[in-house]
C-alpha positions in Angstrom: 79.4 142.7 111.9 82.5 145.5 112.2 83.2 147.0 109.4 86.8 146.9 108.3 89.4 148.4 105.7 92.4 147.5 106.1 93.5 148.4 109.4 93.3 146.5 112.1 90.6 147.6 114.8 92.1 148.0 118.3 92.1 150.3 121.5 95.7 151.3 123.1 93.9 153.1 125.9 95.0 152.0 129.6 91.9 150.3 130.4 91.5 148.5 126.8 91.4 145.1 126.0 95.1 145.1 125.0 95.9 146.4 128.2 93.8 143.6 130.0 94.8 141.0 128.0 98.8 141.7 128.7 97.9 141.8 132.5 96.0 138.6 132.4 98.8 136.8 130.1 101.4 138.0 133.4 99.2 136.5 135.9 99.0 133.2 134.4 102.9 132.9 133.5 102.4 133.0 129.9 105.5 130.7 128.4 106.1 131.5 124.5 107.2 128.3 124.0 103.9 127.0 124.5 101.9 129.4 122.0 100.7 128.3 118.9 100.2 131.1 116.1 98.1 130.2 113.6 97.7 132.3 110.1 94.5 131.9 107.6 95.8 133.6 104.5 92.5 134.2 102.6 91.2 136.0 99.2 89.7 138.8 101.0 90.9 138.5 104.7 94.0 137.7 106.7 93.1 136.2 110.5 95.3 135.4 112.7 95.4 133.9 116.2 97.3 133.2 119.5 96.6 130.0 121.1 97.5 128.0 124.0 96.6 124.1 124.7 94.8 123.1 128.0 95.4 119.7 128.1 95.1 117.2 125.3 92.0 118.0 124.1 90.7 121.7 124.7 92.5 125.1 123.5 92.3 129.0 124.9 92.4 131.4 122.1 94.4 134.5 123.8 93.9 136.7 121.1 92.8 136.9 117.7 93.1 139.4 114.9 91.3 140.4 110.9 92.6 142.3 108.4 91.4 142.9 105.2 93.9 143.6 102.3 93.7 146.8 101.3 93.7 146.2 97.5 92.7 142.9 95.6 96.1 141.7 96.2 94.6 137.9 95.8 92.2 136.9 93.4 90.1 134.0 93.1 92.8 132.5 95.6 95.9 133.3 94.2 98.5 135.5 95.5 98.8 138.3 93.0 101.2 140.6 95.1 103.6 139.2 97.3 104.4 142.5 98.8 101.0 143.6 99.9 99.7 140.3 101.1 103.0 140.3 103.1 102.4 143.5 104.4 98.9 142.4 105.7 100.2 139.4 107.3 103.0 141.7 108.9 99.8 143.9 110.5 98.4 140.7 112.2 101.6 139.5 113.4 102.7 143.2 114.7 99.1 143.3 116.4 98.8 140.4 118.1 102.7 140.9 119.6 101.3 144.3 120.8 98.5 142.8 122.4 100.3 140.0 124.3 103.5 141.8 124.9 105.3 139.0 123.8 107.7 138.5 120.2 106.0 136.3 117.5 108.7 134.2 115.8 106.8 130.7 114.7 103.9 130.4 113.1 101.5 127.6 111.6 99.7 127.6 108.3 97.8 125.9 106.1 97.7 125.6 101.9 94.8 126.4 100.7 92.6 123.6 98.6 92.9 126.1 95.5 96.4 125.4 95.1 96.0 121.6 95.2 96.1 119.8 91.7 93.7 117.1 91.2 94.1 114.6 88.2 91.6 111.6 87.0 92.7 108.7 85.4 91.7 105.4 84.9 94.1 102.3 85.5 93.5 98.7 84.3 95.8 95.5 85.1 95.4 91.7 83.9 95.0 89.3 86.7 95.5 85.4 86.7 92.3 83.9 86.0 92.4 82.0 89.3 93.4 84.2 91.6 91.4 85.1 94.2 92.2 89.1 94.5 92.9 90.4 98.3 93.7 93.7 99.3 97.6 93.7 98.6 96.1 93.6 94.6 93.8 96.3 95.2 96.6 98.4 97.1 98.6 97.6 93.9 95.9 99.1 91.7 95.3 101.7 93.5 99.1 102.9 93.9 99.4 102.5 90.1 96.6 105.3 89.9 98.6 107.5 91.8 101.9 107.0 89.6 99.6 107.5 86.4 97.9 110.9 87.7 101.4 111.9 89.0 103.1 111.0 85.8 100.5 113.1 84.0 100.7 116.0 86.0 104.7 116.0 85.1 104.0 115.7 81.5 101.3 118.5 81.7 103.2 121.0 84.1 106.0 122.9 82.2 109.4 121.7 82.4 110.4 124.8 84.3 108.0 124.2 86.7 108.3 120.8 87.6 108.3 119.7 91.1 108.3 117.1 93.5 104.3 116.2 94.3 102.8 114.8 97.6 99.7 112.8 97.1 97.1 114.4 99.7 94.5 112.4 98.9 92.7 109.9 96.5 89.1 108.5 96.1 88.2 105.6 93.9 85.0 106.9 92.0 84.3 103.1 90.5 86.0 99.8 90.4 85.9 97.4 87.4 86.2 93.6 86.9 86.3 92.4 83.6 85.1 95.9 82.5 81.9 95.9 84.7 81.5 97.9 87.5 81.6 96.7 90.9 81.6 98.2 94.2 84.3 95.8 96.3 87.0 93.5 94.3 88.4 91.8 97.2 87.5 88.5 97.4 86.5 87.9 93.5 88.1 86.7 91.1 88.6 87.5 87.2 90.8 88.4 83.9 91.0 92.3 84.4 90.4 94.7 87.3 90.4 98.3 86.9 89.6 101.6 89.0 88.2 105.5 88.0 90.5 107.3 90.3 90.6 110.7 91.4 94.1 111.9 93.0 95.1 115.0 94.8 98.4 116.3 94.8 100.4 119.5 96.6 102.8 120.3 94.6 106.5 121.3 96.7 106.7 124.4 94.7 103.5 126.1 96.7 105.2 124.6 100.0 108.6 126.6 99.3 106.5 129.7 98.0 104.4 129.6 101.5 107.5 129.2 103.5 109.3 132.0 101.8 106.5 134.5 102.4 106.8 133.8 105.8 110.6 134.2 106.0 109.5 137.8 104.5 107.9 138.9 107.9 110.7 137.1 110.0 108.5 133.9 111.0 109.7 130.1 111.1 106.9 127.8 109.8 106.6 124.7 112.4 103.7 123.3 110.8 101.7 123.2 107.2 98.7 121.7 107.0 95.7 122.1 104.1 92.9 124.4 104.6 90.3 121.7 104.5 92.0 119.3 107.0 92.4 122.3 109.8 88.8 123.0 108.9 87.4 119.5 109.8 89.5 119.0 112.3 87.1 121.7 114.2 83.5 120.9 112.1 84.0 117.3 111.9 85.3 115.0 115.0 87.0 111.9 114.2 84.3 109.7 115.5 82.3 111.4 112.8 84.3 110.8 110.1 83.4 106.9 109.6 80.5 108.6 107.6 80.5 110.0 104.2 80.5 113.7 105.0 81.3 116.8 102.8 83.0 119.7 104.2 82.6 122.9 102.1 84.5 125.9 102.9 83.3 129.1 101.0 85.7 131.6 101.0 86.0 135.1 98.8 87.9 133.4 95.7 87.3 129.5 95.9 85.0 127.4 97.5 87.2 124.2 98.9 86.0 120.9 99.3 87.0 117.8 101.5 85.3 114.5 101.7 85.3 111.9 104.4 85.0 108.2 104.6 86.0 105.2 106.7 87.3 107.5 109.2 89.7 109.4 106.7 90.0 112.4 104.3 89.6 110.6 100.6 89.3 113.6 98.6 89.5 117.1 97.9 88.1 119.2 95.2 87.7 123.2 94.5 85.5 125.3 92.6 86.9 128.7 91.5 83.5 130.4 92.1 83.1 132.0 95.7 81.7 134.7 98.0 83.5 137.4 95.3 81.0 136.1 92.6 78.5 137.4 94.7 79.7 140.9 95.5 80.3 141.4 91.7 76.6 140.4 90.9 75.7 143.2 93.6 78.4 145.8 91.9 76.9 145.2 88.3 73.4 145.0 89.6 73.5 148.2 91.3 76.6 150.2 89.6 78.7 150.6 92.5 82.5 149.8 93.5 83.7 146.6 94.9 83.9 147.6 98.5 80.6 148.9 98.6 79.2 146.0 97.3 81.2 143.9 99.7 79.5 146.4 102.2 75.6 145.6 101.0 76.6 142.0 101.1 77.9 141.7 104.6 74.8 143.8 105.5 72.7 141.1 104.6 73.9 138.6 107.2 71.3 138.2 109.7 69.5 141.6 109.3 66.2 142.4 107.2 66.4 146.0 107.3 66.7 148.3 104.4 70.2 149.0 102.9 71.5 152.2 101.9 74.5 153.1 99.6 75.8 155.5 97.2 76.2 154.4 93.5 79.1 155.5 91.2 76.9 158.4 89.8 76.6 159.7 93.4 72.7 158.7 93.9 71.9 157.6 97.6 70.1 154.6 96.9 68.0 152.6 99.9 67.0 149.0 98.5 65.1 146.4 100.8 66.6 142.9 102.0 64.4 141.0 99.5 65.4 143.2 96.5 69.3 142.1 97.0 68.2 138.8 97.7 66.7 138.5 94.4 69.4 140.0 92.6 72.4 137.7 93.8 69.9 134.6 93.3 70.9 133.8 90.0 74.8 133.6 90.9 73.9 132.1 94.4 72.1 129.3 92.0 75.5 128.9 90.2 77.4 128.8 93.1 75.2 126.0 94.7 75.3 124.3 91.6 78.8 124.1 90.8 79.4 122.9 94.7 77.0 120.0 94.2 78.5 119.0 90.9 82.0 118.9 92.3 80.7 116.9 95.5 79.3 114.3 93.5 81.8 113.8 91.0 84.7 113.3 94.1 82.1 111.0 96.1 81.9 108.2 93.4 78.8 110.0 91.6 76.5 110.2 94.5 75.7 112.5 97.3 77.2 112.4 100.8 75.1 111.7 104.2 75.8 115.1 105.1 77.3 118.5 104.2 79.1 120.9 106.7 79.5 124.9 105.5 82.2 126.7 106.9 83.8 130.1 105.4 82.6 133.6 105.3 80.9 132.5 101.9 78.8 129.9 103.6 76.5 132.6 105.2 75.4 133.5 101.7 71.6 133.8 101.6 69.8 130.8 100.3 73.2 128.9 99.5 72.4 126.3 102.1 68.7 125.5 101.1 69.7 125.2 97.5 72.5 123.0 98.4 70.0 120.6 99.7 67.7 120.4 97.0 70.3 119.6 94.1 71.8 117.2 96.4 68.8 115.7 97.3 69.2 115.4 100.9 67.2 117.4 103.9 67.6 120.8 104.9 68.5 119.5 108.2 71.6 117.4 106.5 73.0 121.0 104.8 74.4 123.0 108.2 76.4 126.0 108.4 79.1 125.6 111.0 79.7 128.6 113.1 81.6 129.3 116.3 79.2 127.2 118.6 80.9 123.6 117.0 84.3 124.0 118.4 83.3 123.2 121.9 86.6 122.3 123.0 88.0 126.0 121.9 87.8 128.6 124.8 87.7 132.3 123.1 85.9 135.2 125.0 86.3 137.8 122.1 83.9 139.0 119.5 85.9 139.4 116.6 85.5 135.8 115.0 82.0 134.3 115.6 80.6 132.7 112.6 81.9 130.0 110.1 85.0 132.1 109.0 86.7 131.2 112.6 86.7 127.6 111.8 89.7 127.5 109.7 92.2 129.7 111.7 90.6 127.4 114.8 91.7 124.5 112.7 94.9 125.3 111.5 95.9 125.6 115.5 94.4 122.2 116.3 95.9 120.6 113.8 99.5 122.2 114.6 99.2 120.8 118.0 98.0 117.3 116.9 100.8 117.0 114.4 103.1 118.7 116.9 105.2 120.2 114.2 105.6 117.3 112.0 104.0 119.0 108.7 106.7 116.4 107.3 108.1 113.2 108.9 110.6 110.8 107.9 110.5 106.9 107.2 113.2 104.5 106.1 112.6 102.0 103.0 115.2 99.4 103.2 117.5 102.0 104.9 116.4 105.1 102.6 114.9 108.0 103.8 111.7 109.0 102.4 110.0 112.4 103.5 105.9 112.1 103.6 103.7 115.1 103.9 101.4 114.6 107.1 98.0 115.5 105.6 96.6 112.1 106.1 97.3 108.5 107.6 99.9 107.4 105.4 100.5 103.8 104.2 103.2 102.2 103.2 102.3 102.5 99.5 102.6 106.2 99.6 106.4 105.7 100.8 106.5 103.5 97.6 105.0 105.9 95.5 108.0 108.6 95.9 110.5 105.7 95.6 108.5 104.9 92.3 108.1 101.4 93.2 106.1 99.4 91.0 103.2 97.3 91.2 105.0 94.5 89.5 107.9 94.6 92.1 105.2 93.9 94.8 102.9 91.5 93.1 104.3 87.9 92.1 103.0 86.9 88.8 102.8 83.3 87.8 104.9 82.5 85.0 103.6 83.1 81.5 101.0 79.9 80.4 101.6 78.4 77.5 98.6 78.3 75.0 98.7 75.9 72.2 96.4 72.9 70.2 96.6 69.5 71.0 95.2 67.0 69.1 92.8 69.9 67.7 91.8 71.1 70.9 92.8 74.3 72.5 95.1 73.5 75.4 96.7 76.0 78.5 99.8 74.8 80.5 99.7 77.0 83.7 103.2 78.7 84.6 104.8 78.5 87.9 103.7 80.3 91.1 105.7 83.1 92.1 106.8 84.7 95.5 104.9 87.8 96.9 107.0 90.5 98.2 107.6 90.3 101.5 106.6 93.9 103.6 107.8 94.5 107.4 107.6 97.4 109.3 109.7 97.7 112.4 110.4 94.1 111.7 106.6 93.0 111.8 105.0 91.6 109.1 102.7 94.2 107.1 101.3 95.0 103.8 100.7 97.8 101.1 98.0 99.0 103.5 99.5 99.2 107.1 99.5 103.0 108.3 102.6 104.4 109.2 104.3 106.5 111.8 107.1 108.8 112.1 110.4 107.2 112.3 109.1 103.7 110.8 111.3 101.2 109.5 110.1 99.5 106.0 111.7 96.3 104.7 110.7 95.2 101.1 111.6 92.2 99.8 110.7 92.4 96.0 108.1 89.5 94.6 109.5 87.1 92.4 107.8 85.7 89.5 106.9 82.3 88.7 108.8 80.6 85.9 107.1 80.3 82.2 105.6 77.2 81.5 107.8 74.8 78.9 106.7 71.9 76.9 108.8 69.4 75.0 106.8 67.5 72.1 107.0 64.1 73.8 105.8 65.7 77.3 102.5 64.4 76.4 102.8 61.6 74.5 101.8 59.3 77.6 98.2 60.8 77.3 97.7 59.5 74.0 97.1 55.7 73.7 100.0 54.0 71.5 99.6 51.5 68.9 100.2 48.0 70.1 101.4 45.1 67.7 100.7 41.6 69.4 103.4 39.0 68.5 102.5 35.5 69.7 101.9 36.1 73.3 103.8 39.4 73.3 103.0 42.7 72.8 105.0 45.6 71.5 104.3 49.3 72.0 105.2 51.3 69.0 106.3 55.2 70.0 103.8 57.8 69.3 104.7 60.0 66.5 105.2 63.9 67.2 104.2 66.5 64.8 104.2 70.3 65.7 102.5 72.7 63.2 102.5 69.3 60.7 106.0 68.8 60.5 106.9 65.1 62.9 109.8 66.1 65.2 111.3 64.1 68.1 110.2 64.2 71.6 113.0 66.7 72.7 111.3 69.3 70.5 110.1 72.6 72.3 106.2 73.9 72.2 105.7 77.2 71.6 103.0 79.6 71.7 100.2 79.1 69.5 101.8 75.7 68.1 99.7 73.0 67.0 101.0 69.9 68.6 99.6 66.6 67.2 100.6 62.9 68.6 99.3 60.2 66.5 99.7 56.6 67.2 98.6 56.0 63.4 100.9 53.6 61.6 100.5 52.1 57.8 100.7 48.3 57.9 103.9 48.6 55.7 105.7 51.0 58.3 104.9 48.2 61.3 106.4 45.5 58.8 109.6 47.9 58.2 109.9 48.7 62.1 109.5 45.2 63.2 111.7 43.9 60.4 108.7 41.3 59.7 109.6 38.7 56.8 106.4 38.7 54.9 107.1 35.3 53.2 106.7 34.1 56.6 104.2 36.2 58.6 101.2 37.7 57.8 99.7 41.2 59.6 95.7 40.9 61.0 93.7 44.0 61.4 91.0 43.5 63.7 91.1 40.1 62.5 91.3 40.3 58.9 94.7 40.1 56.5 95.8 44.0 55.8 97.2 45.6 52.4 100.3 47.2 52.9 98.7 50.9 52.8 96.5 50.2 55.5 96.1 52.7 58.4 95.7 51.9 61.8 96.1 53.2 65.5 95.6 52.6 69.0 92.1 51.5 68.5 92.7 48.7 66.3 93.5 45.2 66.9 97.0 44.2 65.3 98.6 40.7 65.5 101.4 39.2 63.5 101.0 35.6 62.6 103.3 33.1 60.9 102.7 31.0 57.8 102.8 27.5 57.9 106.5 25.9 58.9 108.6 25.2 55.7 112.5 24.1 55.1 114.3 26.5 52.5 116.7 25.0 50.2 119.6 27.9 49.8 122.8 27.5 47.8 125.6 27.7 50.3 124.1 25.6 52.8 121.0 24.4 54.5 118.5 26.5 56.7 116.0 25.3 58.5 113.5 26.9 60.5 114.0 27.6 64.0 110.6 28.4 66.3 111.3 30.1 69.2 108.8 31.7 71.9 109.1 35.2 70.9 109.7 36.6 74.5 110.9 39.8 73.6 110.1 40.1 69.8 111.0 39.2 66.2 114.9 38.8 65.5 116.7 41.5 64.4 117.9 39.9 60.9 114.6 37.6 59.7 112.8 34.6 61.0 115.4 32.2 59.8 119.5 31.9 61.1 121.8 29.2 60.4 122.2 25.9 62.4 125.4 27.0 63.6 125.3 30.3 64.2 125.4 32.5 67.2 125.1 36.1 68.2 128.4 37.9 70.2 128.7 37.4 73.7 129.5 40.2 76.5 130.9 39.6 80.1 129.5 36.5 81.6 128.7 34.7 77.9 125.4 37.5 77.6 124.3 37.3 74.0 123.9 40.5 72.2 126.0 43.0 70.2 128.4 45.8 70.2 127.7 49.6 68.8 130.1 52.6 69.1 128.6 55.4 71.3 130.5 58.9 71.6 133.8 56.6 70.5 133.5 54.1 73.2 132.3 50.5 72.6 128.5 49.8 73.9 127.3 45.8 74.6 123.8 45.6 74.0 122.4 42.7 75.8 120.0 40.2 73.6 120.3 40.4 70.2 117.1 38.6 69.5 115.1 41.8 70.8 114.4 44.4 68.2 116.2 47.9 69.5 115.5 51.7 69.3 117.8 54.3 69.3 115.9 55.4 72.6 117.0 52.0 74.4 120.7 53.2 74.1 120.0 55.5 77.4 119.6 52.4 79.7 123.1 51.4 78.7 125.1 54.6 79.0 125.4 57.5 81.6 123.4 60.6 80.0 120.5 62.4 82.0 118.1 63.7 79.6 115.7 64.5 82.3 117.6 67.7 82.9 118.2 69.6 79.6 121.5 71.4 79.3 120.9 72.9 75.8 119.0 71.1 72.4 120.0 67.6 72.5 121.7 66.2 69.1 121.4 62.2 68.3 123.7 60.9 65.1 123.4 57.7 63.7 126.2 56.7 61.3 126.5 60.3 60.8 123.3 61.2 60.2 120.5 63.0 62.0 118.5 60.5 63.8 115.1 60.3 65.9 114.5 58.0 69.2 112.5 55.8 67.3 115.3 54.8 64.8 116.4 50.9 64.8 119.9 50.2 65.8 122.1 47.4 64.8 125.4 45.6 65.5 128.3 48.1 64.6 126.3 51.6 64.5 128.3 54.5 65.0 126.4 56.5 67.4 127.2 60.3 68.9 124.6 62.0 71.5 125.6 65.6 72.9 124.3 68.7 74.3 124.1 71.7 71.9 124.0 75.1 73.7 
């Protein structure tokens, strides 16, 4: 490999390659608008190539240049001296212009993996226990993870440096279902889901600084990509990306990692150890300066010959290839361990199917063998990719021959594939959203930028009501919600739908279901009521309602964790009072036996009211005699005796009954022989209690009443809603 020291090696003679290139370009009618100028700015070198597409798949490299930074203007992938880095890049530009006889005004560049910010987060969401987990629920979980990672980065970065972040990739390390690790969530049911995620961002401020450097040397950026993406476009063809593969670009300052799975790049990572650490190990072992150590390292590539150099004490030293190899072995091992550890971390805790190595540092002796050992892969599955893999790129030069050519070739190819669209726009409900063209962007990516939350997209059923019902836990479900409706260009879509330039997204937000509401009387029919038999008729007494031990009316609201009890239990005395039974003439039998007044009965008991023998009663003020009637509707409202000549009030048509006052108006209650309760009033008035408009107020003769209270002639009643 030729030695370089900042100046670009070229020959300007009449028969030089430069002159020949100029003539060739003239002969093929070179159009500057067809050219792609790609710059790869690295820690040790800057590589520039100019190419032209030949069809949709092939490219021809017309010229290439490499120049080393004259000083260590970049350390560990970070620009430390903008002016000197710009000077080196300008030398590349000027040299290519001279060789091609054209003016270069546009450039395609790549952001290095070292500028990416990665955040590891864990997200959890409660789900409805009966809901089947679908792709939308999983996409919403992933979306929440991206937002959480972005928020974390924003809080960690100094306020003065905060800027917009673009999510360029993420990977799910683990999914969880009810706190247990599971490989796939779709199709399952549970109470809680979660995910461990690694999310990678490109800070917008980095984009701005790269653009500023290019402007400094008079170049307009027409395409920006990521170095790992550029390298993958050449090293890993699209048809291989369905496999789980890792690409490692070992540069001078950092080693950038990209992982593919299911046809796309799913994760990016970086380790801050690379070729310079090998160089520094040589420098310290042999007491030489950095440039001499770099020359010793380069001399090892492909040759086993002795190496001669001068140390800092002016001693001329000759060492064997094997001796240098042994000297760098510990740091090579450290580099391999760092890369292997990061690959496994970002690949969900397991090794990939294969590893491709690119970049100048990938040629470090013993590195690929150590990686295969650490990852547990066959040596054949950890391969260094060089120029030979780029079968669709025609290049006759001898400058770019090894793995260092993969990234600049990739920048050129990616620039053509993206057609200058490093960023592109879509719209969401008419609002423009700027997306970074780093991967296959989805609807959820656009919504993350607009700060949509999963709650706006995934409908929830209304909150269930949990309470105690007659001593047992009970839950009433809330109403079903309506999920978000997503359309892309007027067609039904979902969060995972892939986007293209100019797509129009329409979102109708999800509507949650109504919370469960329960009134105390709603479950009364589920509990058998007490039946009292009088003659051939049966009368069902209303169940008693209690919330947390306190009696309530049927309209009372049941709240979370309330203790609702519905009871059919009555004492014999209560039955006598409610039905106004004259105990001088009637007795109560419970299960065939006469019962005392304090006897408690319920729906399981057989309760009957039977008459004693007939008698006549002498009473001052008139003779009363016993009137026997078939009690078809109940015992008479007053008592089982009435005067011979007595008669009830008559309504329209001569119907017997009595009058009461309801909300200031007279109301005739038919059939005065029946025992009437307050709730019977609603059969005679226009008042709909099935559609609450507040809390119902019941008044009987000026006092609060219950639905089961008895009513009689002349009662004054008020019924209204209180909001």
